[in-house]
N, C-alpha and C positions, 0 to 999 in steps of 0.2 A: 579397543574400545576407549581405551585411554587418548589414543590418536584424535580419534572423532571428536572428543572433548575439548582437546585442545584447539582443534579446528574451530568450533563453535565459539569459543572463548576468543579466539584471535579476530573472529567476524564482528562479535558484538564489540569488540576493541574499537575495530576501524569505524565501526557505524556510529559509536559514540564521539568517536575524533571528528568526523564529518559533520554530524550534528553540531558540534561545538563550533566547528569552523563556520557553520553556515550562521549560526546565531551570533557569533562573533562580527561576522561580515554584515548582518542585518543591523546592527546597532552600530557599527561604525559608520554604514551609508546614511541610517536614520540622523546621526549626529554629525555628519558632514555639512559644511556649509552650503553645498552646491542642492543637497536635497532638502535643506531647510527652505533655502530660496525658492525651489521648484514648487515645494508644497504651499509656499506662503502667497505665490502669485496668484492672480485672478485671471480667468477665462470666460469668455460669452459662449455658451454652447446653447443649442437649439432643437426643437423638434418641429420639424415641418409638416404640415396638415397637408394631404393632396389637394391638388388645384380643382376648382370647380370648371368644367369646359363650358364653352359658350352653348346657347341653347337654341334648338332647331324647333321654329314656332311653325304653327298652320296660319291660314288666313287671317284668322281672328285673333291670333296673338297667344293661341293656347299653346302651351309646350307639348311637343311631340317625343320628346326626352326631358330626364329631370324631373320625372313624374312623381317620384317618390323619393323619401330621404331616410338615411341611418345615422346615428350619431357616433363619432369619434371623439373619445375624451382622453384628456393628458392628466395624469394622476401624478400628484406630489408625494414622495413616500413620507406620509405622516400618518400616524395612526388615528388620528383626530376625525379623519374623514373615512376612515375605511368602511364602516357601514353604509353610507351612503355611496360608494363605488360598490359594494358588494350587492345593493339593491338593484342596479342596473346593467351591470356587465354580463355579457354573453356567455363568457367563461370565466368562472371565479378564480381559475388558476391563473389567469393572467394578473389578477389583482394580488395575489400572494407573491408570486414571482416578483412584480414590479416594487412591490414596498421592500422586499428583500433585498432588492438591487441598489437601493440606497440613492437614486438619480431617478429623474421624472421618467415616466413611460406611458405608453398608450394604451386603450384598451376600447372595444369595441361595446356600444350601450344598447340596449332594446328600448330604451326611453331617454327623456331628456333629464338628467341630472342638475339640479339647480346648482350653480356656480359658486364655489368658496375659494377660500386663498390655495386649497389643495386639490381642487378639481375645477375642470376646465372643459365644457362641452363644445363641440363644432358639428353645426348641421351640414351633412355630406349628401350630396344627391346621388340617388341610384341612376347611372345613364340609361339602362335600358331596362324596360318591363319584361316579364316573362311572356306577354302577349303584346309584345310592342307593335303597336300601329306602323304600316310603310315601312316594313324593316327593311326592304330591298332598295327603297329610294334613300333612307338614311343610311345605310351602310354601317359600317361599326370600327372600332379603333383596336389596336394592337400595340401595347406597350407606349400608349400615350399618343399615337400616332394615327392619324386615319388612314384606314386601308381600302375603304370602298365607299359609294354612294356620296352623299352631300358630306360625311364624315372627311372624306378623302378630296373632295372637290375645294372643300373651303375649310382645309386641314389648319392652316397659318390663322385664319380670322379665329377659328372655334378654339383653338389653344391658346389664345392670347388672353391669359387673366393672371391678376396677382395670385399671391399666396399668404396663408396664413401661418403662424407658427408661436411658438411658446418658449423665450429666452430665458436662461437661467445661468447663475454664476457657477464655476467650478474652481478648484485649485490646479496646480500643474499636474496632478496625480489622476485627475477626472472626478475627483469627488466632488457632491454639490457641497456648496458653502451655505450653512445657515445664516438667516438673519438677511440674505441678501433679496433685493426687491425681483420679483418674477415679473417680467415683462410680455403681456399678451398680445399679440397683432391679429386680429380678426379682421381679414378681407371682405368687403361687403359682398353680399351674394351677388352671383355674376348673372345678370339679367341681359346681357348683349347676346348677338347672336344672328342668325340666318332666318328669314322668313320665308316661307315658301306659301303657293296658292293652295296647297292641300286643306281640305276642310275635314276636320277629324272626324267629325260626326258621318259625313258622306264616306270616308275612307272605311271606317267601322260598319258601316250599312255594306258596303261592297265586300270587306273581309267576312261578315257574316254569311253575305249571298253566297260566296264563294266557299263555303264551308266543306262541300263535297266534292269539290273540285280536285281530281288528283293531280294533273298538270294543267297549266293554264294562266291565263292574264284579264284584269278588267281595267278600264279606264274610262274616267268620267271627266268630261271636258265642259266647260262654259262656251256655249256655241258662240256667243258674239265677241268673246275675247281670247279664246284659245288658251285660258288660265286651267290646268290640269287640278281638279279639286279631288281626284282619288285615281291611285295607282298601284293596282294588288298584284303580286304576281303569286303563284301557287306551284308547288307546295311553298308554305312560309318555311323560313327557318328561325334559329335562334341563336345570340351569342353564348348562351348557356349551353348549346349543344353543338358548337361547330364541329367539332371532330367526327359526330355521327353525321351531321348534315353534308359534310364535305364527301362523305364515303356513300352517301344515298345515291342508288341508281337512278332515282328520279330527278337529281342535280337541283335541289332546292336553292342552292346559291344563286343559280341564274335569274335574273330579272327578265321574265318573258313579255314583259311590255315593251322591250326594247329590241327584241329576235322577231325574224322574220319567219314566216309560213305561207303554204298554199292558201290562196285566197277563196277560191270558190264562187258562189252565186253572188256575193257582194259586189263584185265586179260587175255585174251585170248593170248596173247603176251608170257606170262611165261607158260602157255599150251603148247605153240609151241615150246617154249625153251627146255622143258622137252621132246617133241616128238624128235625135232633134235638130242638131246642129246642120246636118246635111239634108233635113227635110223629110226623112224617111221614118217619122213617128207613126205615120198611118199603114206601115208594112205589117201585112198578115202572113200567117203562116200555119199550114195544116200539120200539126204533130201526130204521127202515127206511132211514135216511141222509138223512133230512131231517123236517124239521116245519114246520107251516104256521102261523104266528100272524099272526092278523086280515089274511090275504091276503098275507103277506110269507113266503117261504121262507128259512128258516135250515138250512145244511146241516152234517152231521157230517163230521169228517176223516176218517171211513171211508164212503165214499159209496156202499157197499153196504150198509151198516148194522151195527150189532151186535147186533141180534135183541133177546130180552126183557132187561132190565137191572135188578138191583137197585143200591141205592147203593154196596154195595162191588164191584161189579162194575163201574158205570160210573164210578167213581172210577179203578180201575185200568185201564179201556180209555179212561179220558178222555173218554167220550161226551158230546159236545154237546148233543145234542137232549134227552138224559135230564134234563142240568140246565135246559134251558130250560124243559122240561115241568114240572120240579118247582119252577122259580121262580115260576111263574103262580100257583101255589098259596100261594105264602107272603105273609105281611103284610108290606107295603111299608115301612111304617114301622119295624117290630121288625128286619126284614132290613137297612136302610140302619144304624142303630142299632148291630147286630152289627158291621157293618164298621168303622163308627167307633169302637167298644170295643176292636177290634184294632188300631187306630192309623192307619186309612185316612184321609185328609183332616186329618191332623195333622202339624205338623213335627216334625223330631227335631234340636231343638239339640245340639250336641254343644261348641262353643265360640264365641267371638267370630267370626263372619265364616265358620263351620264349621256350617252349617244344612242337614240334609236338608228338602227341598221336603215340603209337604203333600201335593202330588200333586192329583189331581181326585177329589172324592167325589160322585157325581150327586146332585141332591136330591129330597125326596120327589115335587115335582112332576114332575121330571125320569122318575122311575121310574114314574109314574102312567101313563106312554104305554107300552102292551104291547112295542112294539119295543125301546126303551130297558130295561126291565125284562128282554126276553129276552137283550139282549147283557149286561147286568149279571150275569145268572145264571151266565154262563161267564166273566166277566172282560173283557168287550169293552165297546165304546161310548166313552162319557166317561171312563170309570174311567181312572184313571193312580196309580201309585205308584212310589217308589224301592226301591232294593235294601235300604237300611236299613229302611222300612217292613214288607217283606216278611222279612227275618230277624226283626224283633220280633215278627210275627204267629207264626213258627215257633218262637220262643222261648215263647211263651205257650200254644201246644198242648202242646210236650214238657215244658213246667213245669207241667203239671197245671193249666192254668189262670191261673197268675201270671206276668202279663207284665211283665219287669223293664223299666226306665227304660234305653234305651241310652246307653252313655257311653264316651268314648275316652281322657278325660283322669283319671289317677289322683290326682295331686296334685303337689306340687314338691317339691325335696330342696336342703338347703344343703351337703349333705356327699357326695351320689353314692352314698349307703348306706341310708338310712332316708327315707321318704316322710311328707310333711306334710300336714295337711289333707284326708285321704282322706275321702269320704263314704261312708253307709251304702248299700246297696243297696235301690233302691226299687222297689215293685211297684203294677201295677195289676190288681185282679181282672176276669178276662174271662169265665169260664166256670167249672163245677162239675168237679170231679175226674172224675166217670163221662163227662161230655161229651168231656173233653180224651182219656181213654182211648178213646173211640170215634173221634174224630178221628185219634189217633194209629194206630190199628188201620188205618184208610182208607189213610194215607201209608205203612205197612208194607207193605200189599196192593199198592199202587201200584210197588211197588219189587220186593219178594220173589214176588209171585203174578203178575208180569208178566215172562213168559219172554224178552221181547224188551229188557227194562230193560238199558240200559247204564249205570245209577248204582249197581248192586250190588258192594260192593266186597270182597275176597276175605279181608281179614285182621281184619274187625269186622262188626258188623252195621248198617244205616242205614234210615233211613224217608225216603221224599221224594216230591214231586210236580212233575212238569215242565210247561212251558208252551210252546205254539207260538203267541205272540201277534202277531193281525194288526195292522198299521201303516198301512193305507190307501194304501201306496206300492208302485208296480210297478217291476219291471225293464224293460229295452229291449225284452222279449219278450212283456211284457204280463202277466208271472207276479207274483203278489203277494209282497212281499218282508215276513219275519215275523222278530220278534226271539224269542230264544230264552232259555229260563227253565230255573232248576231251585232248588228250595229244599227243605232236608231236615235232619235231624239223625243223630247217632250217638253212642255206640252204641244200639241200641233200648230194651234193657232199663233202661238207668240214663243216659238223654239228658246229654251233657256240652257237645256243641258243636253250633250252628247253622251251615250252611252256605247262602250263595245265591249263584247264578251267573247272570250277564246278559250274552248275546251279542247285541248289535245285527246285526240282517241276518243272524242265525245260521242261520235255518231252523228246523227241527224240534229241540224240547227234548231230545229223547231221543237226537238224533244230535250235537248240537254243546255243549248245555250239560252234558248226564248225565256224558259222560267226563270232563270238568274236576272235575267233582264228586265222581266217585270217585278220581281221582288226589290229591285235597286229602284226602279222607278217608283213604283208605289211608295216605298219608305223614303225615297228622297223628297217626293211630292209632299208627303207629312211633314217631313222635318222642314222644307222650305216654305210651307203653307202655301203650294202650287195647286191650283184647282184648274179644271178644263177650261175655264174663262181667265186664266193667269193674264 
């Protein structure tokens, strides 16, 4: 026991000695000339406020990003304004810790706090909303850099902004100096950025209309200019759920407006184009429900047959066997060239990293095989195309043969009011005016002379063609899965907009794509005040 007491006493003596040495050392340093000099020197310290990225605008200069704001405040550790700080702080703990720190600190506020000598408020835009419009086109950023969409394509321009900061004086030990002036630099709100041709209202109309699409895409384009006013891909994704979206088996991160799919009956318009050009528009065929091409049987969707069909009737009824028989009579080289002229097999570049696939356009050698030519004639086989390509073809037909180059970027702005560097509309000649009228008539008949059409709007007129495209995929019961399409324009007399809808695994075009087309046409017509006699 005695030995234990001696050891405890010895430890106590050692600790007291160490403490005395530390105290002596502290006072020695504090009284040293070097320490006094360091404490007396002044240094400028600052708190930088996050930069505001450039804005992405719609065609009417309405922001598509930075739609809402939050407040970031800088507090000076002075108890006189503590009540004001607590009144708006998201987390009161930030205020308590900040004041005790003895140096300026930041905290987020749920409201604007009137500024004083101890509180400075900064309005910080929230880049994306939880229901962000045109998310696939806009893309997103990571660690301050654009990684997809317009954010990536115009990364340097959108990140080129000034910064705000609060500057204050400290001594050499980092302690804030009392009585020194605090300098506040507030950078003007950033209004520069990229201007698109997207119309936010039409974009919202499309996203609402496609609310039940599991996977698919919608594109709305101005017929006469090729300006893309809406570009929606489904399912949508959110920057706030990226991890879940990346792992979603539906692949929501894919911009399906840029991807190619089997086309189906929409391509019958190209077959009709070539037939008209070759003087075969009066061709007739008796559909019995199937057709034999070199020993292979091709079935019409109506297995009982459509009976005797002319071109208009075959387009209205979407008779496969008619177009297969017609295709066998066409010049293969000229037929393929017509498709290429209308944009098939060619990419649609919209911006860096935003490029519509060229899809697959079969070669002449492919089409020399009777089976491939048969499939090609009604949009099947190797042929694939994107919603962008289909929209561009529709614009060509509705614009009397002048096919505009598709574009989504209008230019840029440095003041949020005027557009700089907007380019002129460019066209490619595809067909003469008379031929375009004939194809327009066929599309009009497909909607207005088909009593079963679900694409016909109530408040304006529209012309369109549906597709039920085979995918060579089957469900668990052995039934083939189809992609559903429709493309068309409105109003009929003076075409303004082209609308293309794709629903993956949607079944019949008239059942799944056509009602969506109708909703978009009706709501856009209301919004743009388009009537039948527009």
